[in-house]
N, C-alpha and C positions, 0 to 999 in steps of 0.2 A: 887428517889423522885416519888410520885405517879402522875398519869395522871391528877389529878385535879389541879396541880400546873404547870403553864406554862407561857410563855411570848407571848404577842401579839405585833407585830411590824406593825404599820400603816405607809405605805409609798406609794408614787405615783411615777411611773416609770419616769415621766417627771418633777419631782421636783429636782432641782439642789442640794438642801441641803440634800436630801435623798441619791443622788449619792455620795455626799461628806461624808455622814455618814456611808456608806456601810462598810468601814474597821473597824469602831468602832463597828458596829453591828456584824460583823463577829467575832471580838475578844470577844465581850460580849457573844455570843452564844458558842464559844469554851470554854470560862472560866466557863460557866454554862451548860455544856453538859448534865447534868442530867435533864435539863428542855427543853422540846420541844419549838420551836418557831413557832407560827402561824402567817402567813403573811396576812395582810388585805390591799388591794389596795385602792388607792384614786381616786379622781374625779376632779383633777385640770383643765384638759382640757375636759370639759363636752360635747363639740361638736367638730366634726372633723375640723381640720384646718391645713394648711401647715406651715412649719417652716418659710418660706419666708413671709407669711401673718402675722404670729405672730410677727416676727421681725419688720415688717413695722408698725404694730399697737402698738408695745412696743419698742420705740427707745432705752430704757435703758437696753434691754435684755442682750446684750453681756457685758455691764458694770457690771450687776448683777452677771453674771457668773464669771467674773474676781474677783469680791469680794468674791465669794464662794471659788475660787481657793486660794486666799490670806489667807482666814480664815482657811481653812481646809488643805491646802497643797496638795490637789488632783487636777490633771489636768482635765479640761473639754475640751481639745483641739479638740476632734472630733466634738462635737456640735458647738463649736465656728467656726471651719473651715467650717462646713456645712452652717452656716449663711453667712460667708464671701464669700464663693464661689457660693452661691445661689443654693445649692444642693436641689433636690426635696425630702423632708422628710415630712411624714404625722405625726401629733400628735393627739392622741385621747385616753384619759385615760381609758374609759370603754373598748375600744378595747384591750389595753394592759392588763387590768384586766382579760379579757376573755381568752387571751392567757395563762395567769398565771393559771386561773381556770382549763383550759384543761390540762395543765402540771401537776397540783396537782392531777388531776383525773387519768391521764395515766401514770405518773411517780411519784408516791407519796413518801413523806418523804424527799423531797429536795427543799421545796418551797422557803427557804431563798436564796439558791444558784440560783434558777430559777429567782427570782426577780433580783438578782445581774446581771445575764446574760442579761436580758432585758434592765436594766439601762446602761450596758456597750455598748450594740448595739447603743443606742442613744448618750449618753454623751461621751463614750470612743471612738467610731468609727464614730459617726456622720451619722449613717445609718437609713433608714426607716425599722422598724421591721415588717411592714405589707406586704412587698414584698414576692413573692413566694420564692425567693432565701433565704431571711432571715428566713422565716418560715421553710424551708427545713433544714437549718443549726441548728435551734433551736431543731427541731425534732430529727435530727441525734445526737446532743449532748446528748440527753436523751434516745438514743437507740430506738427511735420510728420510725415507717414508716411515711415518710413525707406526703404521700397522705392520710393515715389514720388520721394523726394529723390534717392536714388542713381541712379535711372533718368534723372533730368534731367541728370546729369553726362555729359560727352562728347557731348551733343547739339549740333546746329549752333547753336542759339540761345545756349547757354552758352559755346561756343567763340568765337562772334562777339563776345559781350559781353566775354570775357576779352581778346581781341585789341584791342578798342576801348579797354579799360582800360589795357593796357600801352602802347599808342600815346600815350594822354593823359599817362601818367606820364612817358614819355620826352620828350614835347614840353614839359611844364611844368618839368621839372628841367633841361633843356638838355644841354650836352655832358658835364658832370660830374654823375653821379647822386648824390644826397644824401638818405639816409634817416636819420631821418624828416624830412619837410618839411611846413611849415604855410603855407598861403596864404590870404589874404583876397580874396574875390571880391565886387565891387560892380558889377553890370551887366557891362560889357565890360572893366572894370579888374581887373587881378590884381596884388596886392602880396605879395611874399615876406615872411612874418612870421618864420619860423624855418627854418634849414637845419642839420640835425644835432641831436644831443642837447644840450638846454639845460634848466636848472631852471625851475620854474613861474614864478617872479617875473620872469625874463627874457622868456619867451615872452608872458606876460600883458602886460608893459609894451610889448613890440613890437607886439602886437595893438592896444593902446590908441593907440599912436602912429600906426599905419596907419589907424585909424578917424578920426584927426584930421588925416590927410594929412601926417603928419610922417615922411617917409621917412628911415630910419636905415640906414646901411651895415651889413650883417650880418657879424659876426665869425665866423671859422672855428670850428666846433664839432666835437665828436666824432661821426663818422658813418661809415657804410659807403660807401666810394667806391673808385674805381680807384687813388687816389693816397695814401690814408692808412693802408694796411696792413690793412684789414678783409678777411680771407681769403675771406669769403663772397661777395665781389664779383668774384672773379677768373674767373667763368665767363661 
């Protein structure tokens, strides 16, 4: 398939439904390996905050995460344990997007796997991805020099790439942000394949319909937005 046909995946590292959707997206990418996947990060946590602060401001946070576990079958035990034990974890979506932007630049061709890695650090392990230790692990995972990798963060090129990414996500999603979202791009044509958490069979069928130009109205799914109670989108 030519380079003008590809998939855009819009996800936020701190979105629980995106973490739950990762196995679905991984399978979708594998089943459609002739199409590249372009990852566009989100902005759910638009200002820096600690997990403890967020949990205090959002009493239903852990209940939401248990709902995500029940719906998807994927454990969020790391993040839940981090809340319950008062672990010091920082949350900041543009910061996570910047890490991803630098990884895309320094270790290109693996952006979906790189997104999954950042999600796993928070939701799977309950860790702060902004620590020197975590950044060194991320760099080593992609055969990068940790010092070189960390020095690339907060540089003008990385910040500009992050701003461009956030602007694209906002434009593609429109007035109501919906994470995760999957779009099919064919030249200048953009078709919404999936908005919110859905199971693999549903998103695969919608992608097949889009490829056949069979536009199907998307049903409301479970996702982080300003209007369906996902506390992580209130910033």
